[in-house]
Every structure is written in C-alpha cells, then in structure tokens.
SEVEXKOL-374751 format. One line per 10 residues: number of its first residue (from 1); their letters; for each residue x, y, z of N, C-alpha, C. Coordinates in steps of 0.001 Angstrom, whole numbers. Layout:
! residues N
NUM = a = X Y Z X Y Z X Y Z  ...
! end
This chain:
! residues 75
1 = mkskrlklik = 110856 102227 110457 110076 103249 109791 109032 103768 110778  108901 105068 110837 107920 105687 111717 106514 105326 111265  105561 105540 112159 104173 105263 111829 103610 106420 110996  103752 106308 109692 103245 107315 108769 102435 106619 107695  101795 107406 106872 101024 106848 105765 101969 106351 104693  101724 105136 104248 102558 104536 103210 101832 104562 101875  102623 104619 100821 102070 104649 99478 102845 103644 98621  102119 102871 97835 102730 101878 96963 103547 102568 95884  104820 102208 95783 105690 102817 94777 105957 101851 93632  105983 100540 93912 106317 99587 92856 105898 98186 93270
11 = tlstrieaei = 105483 97403 92265 105206 95981 92461 106153 95206 91569  106829 94239 92159 107836 93449 91446 107471 91974 91480  108192 91189 90706 107912 89753 90616 108552 88946 91736  109723 89393 92212 110430 88597 93222 110889 89461 94383  111096 88801 95512 111596 89489 96696 113023 89992 96458  113802 89258 95688 115180 89674 95406 115187 91031 94704  114327 91186 93689 114218 92482 93004 113813 93577 93990  112859 93242 94850 112366 94212 95829 113478 94629 96792  114293 93681 97228 115400 93998 98141 116423 94904 97463  116669 94682 96174 117599 95548 95429 117060 96974 95383
21 = ikgflksndi = 115777 97113 95055 115155 98452 94995 115155 99093 96378  114834 98313 97398 114832 98846 98767 116222 99366 99132  117267 98619 98800 118632 99054 99076 118991 100325 98319  118534 100401 97067 118797 101589 96260 118102 102813 96872  116859 102642 97286 116139 103745 97926 116840 104155 99216  117249 103171 100007 117930 103463 101275 119218 104240 101034  119949 103899 99963 121188 104617 99665 120918 106066 99260  119662 106362 98968 119238 107733 98651 118400 108329 99783  118586 107790 100996 117929 108287 102216 116409 108193 102189  115887 107150 101545 114439 106932 101534 114149 105573 102160
31 = eseiisddan = 113384 105601 103236 112982 104366 103904 111838 103733 103123  111829 102414 103084 110751 101714 102394 110421 100418 103125  109288 99873 102795 108821 98603 103357 108477 97660 102225  108865 96406 102382 108486 95367 101428 107336 94586 102047  106270 94465 101290 105112 93708 101757 104750 92702 100682  104715 91432 101100 104438 90361 100156 103591 89302 100835  102665 88755 100100 101811 87690 100628 102412 86339 100239  103599 86063 100804 104284 84812 100484 104476 83941 101726  103591 84103 102705 103633 83330 103944 104995 83456 104612  105442 84695 104767 106725 85006 105393 107876 84253 104731
41 = qsypslsnvr = 107870 84241 103433 108877 83625 102576 108871 82096 102642  107861 81507 103279 107750 80044 103304 107341 79498 101941  106586 80298 101201 106137 79922 99861 106504 81037 98876  107788 81140 98537 108207 82242 97658 107524 82244 96306  107032 81098 95864 106360 81054 94559 105075 81880 94560  104494 82131 95731 103294 82963 95800 103583 84393 95343  104805 84860 95563 105121 86221 95146 105097 86347 93630  105345 85238 92910 105262 85268 91452 103839 85509 90982  102884 85055 91763 101477 85210 91416 100946 86559 91893  101263 86899 93123 100689 88093 93750 101594 89307 93707
51 = gvnifveedt = 102855 89109 93433 103800 90223 93386 104335 90593 94756  105392 91364 94739 106029 91874 95950 105931 93394 95876  105314 93989 96875 105049 95423 96869 106064 96183 97701  106485 97330 97187 107357 98227 97935 106566 99504 98215  106556 99869 99484 105867 101074 99920 106871 102069 100479  106609 103346 100271 107402 104422 100873 106454 105340 101627  107026 106145 102494 106205 107119 103204 105644 108122 102200  104425 108524 102445 103722 109417 101526 104514 110688 101221  105181 111231 102235 105906 112498 102022 107218 112330 101247  107668 111094 101016 108872 110872 100207 108541 110216 98866
61 = yekaqnilke = 107257 110066 98572 106821 109356 97371 107373 109976 96081  107231 111279 95923 107683 111925 94682 109191 111792 94496  109948 111993 95567 111402 111849 95500 111754 110411 95117  111099 109447 95739 111357 108036 95444 111008 107707 93998  109920 108248 93516 109491 108022 92143 110545 108535 91156  111069 109712 91398 112106 110286 90537 113386 109457 90579  113757 109000 91750 114956 108177 91897 114789 106858 91153  113603 106255 91250 113368 104984 90551 113341 105168 89034  112870 106305 88566 112908 106586 87124 114345 106613 86625  115225 107263 87396 116639 107310 87031 117256 105910 87084
71 = feknk = 116890 105145 88084 117375 103774 88228 116985 102935 87011  115728 103028 86606 115229 102275 85465 115933 102718 84163  116182 104013 84044 116821 104540 82845 118264 104033 82720  118939 103829 83843 120342 103439 83846 120572 101935 83994  119531 101153 83928 119674 99697 84069 120423 99111 82914
! end
C-alpha cells in the first residue's frame, strides 16, 4: 500500500474475520491494512478485547463502505 492517509473502515472481533473482509475488498480492487494490538498474533486473545481494525486509503473509503454494505446485506 502506498504511503497515503488511512481511514478506519471497520473493527472486528477476530483476525480471521478481518482477513475475510480484506480479501473481499481486494477482490473489488481496494487495498486495505489490518492493524491489531495482539502482539503480532502472539496473543490472539487480545484482539477479542481490543478488536482488529481494517483501514483503507482515504480516497477509496466511500467505495469500500458501499462494498461492505452490500457484503453485510448478502451475508
């Protein structure tokens, strides 16, 4: 991902959920970053407390938001 401004698009309970969303965004040509305070996955239980955040570039935020709405609707 280029050095651009990132914006939080979603906070999830687990890294697995975050990876699924990241893959879905990627399949729609949207790059994203997963950021979690879980000690580099050494303590995955920390993500249950603090959450796993997905960020997208600011200029793709609206497109990503619309795509995630459709994803949630079709779950």
